[in-house]
C-alpha positions in Angstrom: 7.9 14.0 -22.2 5.5 16.8 -21.1 4.5 16.3 -17.5 0.9 16.5 -18.9 1.2 13.4 -21.4 1.6 11.3 -19.0 -1.8 10.7 -17.4 -3.1 10.3 -21.0 0.0 7.6 -21.5 -0.5 5.6 -18.6 -4.3 5.5 -19.6 -3.3 3.4 -22.9 -1.0 1.2 -20.7 -3.7 0.3 -18.3 -6.5 0.0 -21.5 -3.9 -2.5 -22.6 -3.1 -4.6 -19.6 -6.8 -4.6 -19.0 -7.4 -6.3 -22.5 -4.6 -9.0 -21.7 -6.4 -9.5 -18.8 -9.7 -10.0 -20.4 -8.5 -12.8 -22.7 -7.5 -14.6 -19.7 -10.7 -14.2 -17.6 -10.5 -17.1 -15.3 -6.9 -16.1 -14.2 -8.6 -12.8 -13.8 -11.0 -14.1 -11.3 -8.9 -16.2 -9.4 -6.0 -13.3 -9.3 -8.8 -11.0 -7.8 -10.5 -13.6 -5.7 -7.5 -15.2 -4.4 -6.4 -12.0 -2.3 -10.3 -12.1 -0.9 -9.4 -15.5 0.4 -6.2 -14.7 1.8 -8.0 -11.6 3.7 -10.3 -13.7 5.0 -8.0 -16.1 6.8 -6.4 -12.9 8.1 -9.6 -11.9 9.4 -10.8 -15.3 10.7 -7.5 -15.0 13.3 -8.5 -11.9 14.3 -12.1 -12.9 15.0 -10.8 -16.3 16.8 -8.8 -13.7 19.1 -11.4 -11.2 19.8 -13.7 -14.3 20.4 -11.8 -15.4 23.0 -10.7 -12.1 24.2 -13.8 -9.5 23.6 -11.8 -6.7 25.1 -8.2 -6.0 23.8 -6.8 -3.7 26.2 -9.3 -1.2 25.3 -10.1 -2.6 22.1 -13.5 -4.0 20.5 -13.8 -6.2 17.9 -15.8 -3.1 15.5 -12.8 -0.9 16.2 -10.1 -3.2 15.4 -11.9 -4.1 12.2 -12.1 -0.5 11.1 -8.2 -0.2 11.8 -7.6 -3.5 10.0 -10.2 -1.8 6.4 -8.1 1.1 6.6 -4.7 -0.4 6.4 -6.2 -3.0 3.7 -7.4 0.1 1.4 -4.4 1.7 1.7 -2.2 -1.6 0.7 -4.7 -2.1 -1.9 -3.6 1.1 -3.6 -0.1 0.0 -3.6 -1.1 -3.6 -4.7 -3.1 -2.4 -7.8 -0.7 0.3 -9.0 2.7 -0.5 -7.8 3.0 -4.0 -7.6 5.9 -4.1 -10.1 8.3 -2.3 -7.8 8.5 -6.0 -6.4 9.5 -7.5 -9.7 12.4 -4.9 -10.4 15.3 -6.9 -9.8 14.1 -10.3 -10.6 12.2 -9.3 -13.8 13.4 -6.1 -15.1 17.4 -5.5 -13.8 18.3 -9.3 -13.5 17.1 -10.2 -17.3 18.6 -7.1 -18.8 14.6 -5.5 -19.5 15.4 -2.6 -17.4 17.5 -1.4 -20.4 14.5 -0.9 -22.1 13.5 2.0 -19.9 16.4 3.7 -20.1 16.3 4.4 -23.8 12.9 5.4 -24.2 11.4 8.6 -24.1 9.8 8.2 -20.7 10.5 8.3 -17.2 11.9 5.0 -15.8 9.9 5.2 -12.9 6.8 5.8 -14.1 7.1 2.9 -17.0 7.9 0.5 -14.5 4.8 1.7 -12.4 2.5 1.7 -15.7 3.9 -1.7 -17.2 1.8 -3.8 -14.9 -1.6 -2.8 -13.4 -2.1 -5.7 -10.7 -5.4 -6.5 -10.4 -5.3 -9.1 -7.4 -5.2 -5.7 -5.3 -8.9 -5.2 -6.6 -9.9 -7.7 -3.7 -7.7 -6.0 -1.1 -10.0 -3.0 -2.3 -13.3 -4.7 -1.6 -12.5 -6.0 1.5 -11.0 -2.8 2.9 -14.1 -1.3 2.0 -16.0 -3.5 3.5 -14.9 -3.7 6.5 -14.8 -0.1 7.0 -18.5 -0.2 6.1 -19.5 -2.8 8.3 -17.4 -1.3 11.0 -18.7 2.1 10.9 -22.1 1.0 10.9 -21.5 -0.7 14.4 -19.8 2.2 15.8 -22.1 4.4 14.5 -20.2 6.6 12.5 -22.4 9.0 10.5 -20.5 9.2 6.4 -20.9 13.0 5.7 -19.5 14.6 3.1 -16.4 15.8 5.3 -15.8 12.8 6.8 -15.8 10.6 3.2 -13.3 13.3 1.8 -11.1 12.2 5.0 -11.4 9.1 4.4 -10.4 9.0 1.0 -7.5 11.6 1.8 -6.0 9.2 4.2 -6.2 6.0 2.3 -4.7 7.9 -0.9 -2.0 8.6 1.7 -1.4 5.7 3.0 -1.2 4.0 -0.3 1.4 6.6 -1.0 3.6 5.9 2.2 2.9 2.0 0.9 4.5 2.9 -2.6 7.5 5.2 -0.9 8.7 2.6 1.6 8.5 -0.2 -1.1 10.5 2.2 -3.3 13.2 2.9 -1.3 13.9 -0.8 -0.4 13.4 -2.1 -4.2 16.4 0.4 -4.9 18.6 -2.2 -3.5 17.9 -4.5 -6.6 20.1 -2.2 -8.8 23.4 -3.6 -6.7 21.9 -7.2 -5.7 19.7 -8.0 -8.4 16.8 -9.5 -6.2 15.3 -6.4 -3.7 12.1 -8.9 -2.7 14.0 -9.3 0.9 14.9 -6.4 1.6 11.6 -5.0 0.4 9.4 -8.1 2.2 11.5 -7.0 5.8 10.0 -3.3 6.0 6.8 -4.1 4.2 5.8 -7.0 6.6 6.0 -4.6 9.6 2.4 -3.2 8.1 0.8 -6.5 9.7 1.5 -4.7 13.2 -0.5 -2.0 12.0 -3.7 -4.2 11.3 -4.1 -3.6 15.3 -4.0 -0.8 17.5 -0.7 0.7 18.0 -1.2 0.9 21.8 -1.5 -2.7 22.9 2.5 -2.9 21.5 5.0 -1.8 23.7 6.3 1.5 23.4 9.0 1.0 21.0 6.7 -0.9 18.1 4.7 2.3 18.4 7.8 4.7 18.0 8.4 2.8 14.9 5.3 2.3 13.4 5.0 6.0 13.8 8.6 7.6 12.9 10.9 5.1 11.1 8.0 3.1 9.1 5.2 5.1 9.5 2.4 2.8 8.5 0.5 4.0 11.9 -0.4 7.0 9.6 -2.2 4.4 7.1 -4.0 2.9 9.6 -4.5 3.4 13.5 -3.8 7.5 13.4 -6.9 8.0 10.8 -9.3 5.2 12.3 -8.9 6.7 15.7 -10.0 10.3 14.3 -13.0 8.4 12.6 -14.3 6.7 15.8 -13.8 10.0 17.1 -10.9 9.4 19.7 -9.1 12.0 21.6 -6.3 12.3 19.1 -3.5 14.8 18.5 -3.8 16.9 15.4 -0.2 15.6 13.9 -1.7 12.2 14.4 -5.1 12.8 12.6 -4.4 15.0 10.0 -0.5 14.1 9.8 -0.8 11.2 6.7 -0.6 13.1 3.9 2.5 14.9 4.9 3.9 12.2 5.8 3.2 10.6 2.9 4.4 13.4 0.8 7.8 13.8 2.7 7.9 10.2 2.3 7.5 9.8 -1.1 10.0 12.8 -2.1 12.7 10.9 0.0 12.2 7.7 -1.7 12.2 9.2 -5.5 16.1 11.1 -4.2 16.8 7.3 -3.4 15.5 6.1 -6.4 17.7 8.5 -8.7 20.9 8.1 -6.5 20.2 3.9 -7.4 19.5 4.8 -11.2 22.7 6.8 -11.4 24.3 3.5 -10.0 22.6 1.2 -12.1 24.7 -0.8 -14.8 23.0 -3.1 -17.5 23.7 -6.6 -17.4 24.5 -6.7 -20.6 22.1 -9.8 -21.9 
């Protein structure tokens, strides 16, 4: 199928998904609000910590909230548009449902991603946006057009970083059927990126910069927004990191796809 047809095809998938969700509106509301409640619990923990330690190695509560909001916004992109990667092994490979992707004239990865829009991510997006807005107001950040564009590019780049890392790890489903444990090991590292990397031992900072680069989805762009002295490769490196990581993830995906064997169900 021509590449130009994929946006319109995705829109058809999305419309059908929304129609299904609207048939069960209470489930839609519960899913969207449940993530807000979960984020609320995490934010309560941050508030309790910062109320006892107002100065976290030189970082104030609004600064931490800005970093937290950035990572939450980036995660919401992955949650809404690529959450199906989590279910590759359980719902598609193990059951044999992935075979239908292999016989249709559509790229299997596109089909997997388009097969389900996860509305739960809307809650993450709203919480992340609120946190960035509130923290920016307290930190005196002025929203000029370049600043808004910078925020949008950094959030989208952060979302791609999440998606690429999940894609690389979910490919393990082609061998072990259930890739969730493998994906979770890498994904949960983003919890460290909710806080300034400078508060951690150097090894963790290096890990979240070079190996599992969630720092480019939160700490580095947030530091740039706050006007802190930040090297250019950190402040503006997220799009490059996201692009390189996604190219690698595609190669890993294609390698896994070549070794996929139907379950025969």
